[in-house]
N, C-alpha and C positions, 0 to 999 in steps of 0.2 A: 770648443771641444767639450761635449757633454754638459754644457751650461755651467762649467766651473770657472769662476773668476778668481782674481787674486785674493780676495778675502777668504774664500773657501780653501784655497791652497795653503794659505797661511795657517788656518785652523787645523788642517790636516797635518801640516809640518809640526806644529806645536804638539798635537796629540801623539805623533810618532816619536818625538823626542821624549815626551813624558812616559810613554809605554816602553820604548826600547831602552832609553837612556842614552846620554851623550857619548858614553864609552863605546857602545856597540853600534852606534848609528852608522859609521863608515862601512862596517862589515855588512850590515843589513842593506844599505844602499847598493853596495857592490852586488850582493845576491839578487836584489830586486832588478837591477839593470841587466844582469846576466839572464835572469828569468824572462824579462821582456824581450831581449835580443833572441833568445831561443824560441819563444813563442812566435815572434815575427818570422823567424826562419822557417818554422814548421808551417805557418800559414802561407808563406811564399811557396813552399814545396807543394802544398795542397792545391793552391791556385794554379801552379804550373801543370800539375797532373790533370786537373779538371780541364784546363785549356787544351792540353794535348789530346784528351779524349774527345773534346768538342770540335777540334780543328777539321777532322775528316768530314764532318757534317756541314761545315760552313759553306763550302763551295757548291754542293748540290742545292742548298737552300738559297744561296744568292743567285744561282742560275734560275731556279724556279721563280724567285721573286722578280727577276728582271723580265722573264717571259710573261708573267702575269701583268706586270706594269706595262709592257709593250702592248699586250692585248687590250688592256683597259684604255690605253691612250688612243688606239686605233681600232675601235670595235667594228666599224664599217668594213675595213679592209679584211679583218678576220672572217666576218660573215660572208664577204664576197669569195674569199678563198674556200670556205666550207661549201658554199653554194656550187662552186665550180667542181669540187671534189665529189659532190653527191652523186652525179650520174655514174662516175667511175666506181664508187662504192656499191651502188645498186647493181651494176653489171657483175661485179665480183660475187655478190650475195646470191644472185639469181642464176649464176652459171654462165654468164656472158650474153644472155638474150637481152637485146636492147629494148624490146617492146614489152618486157615483163612489167606487170603492175603488182602492187602489194596484194591484190585479190587473186592473182594467179590465173586470170582469164582474159588477158590482153586488154585490160582497161575497161571491160564491161562489168557493170554491177551484176551481182547474182540475182536471178529472177525467182 
């Protein structure tokens, strides 16, 4: 944790005893522990609030991800489906005339 080993912890403990004094050490340790517990509780509350805000976004994103993965796994199938849908889409765009072309003159090129 943070690259602190036993020798570093020992030096920190000795410094705390020298600065605070052995008489006030138990009181300082209790306050430190209560501060750490309170900080953990606040961070836990923040994490819960963030997760609650993100939860509604997870399902649409996972649905979108699975759709994309399916299309990437079977690109030929998706292209075939799109190719079959194309004549229907063209009929809807041109008002139902099946012989319509993008040039508007029954497939003949403009002269």
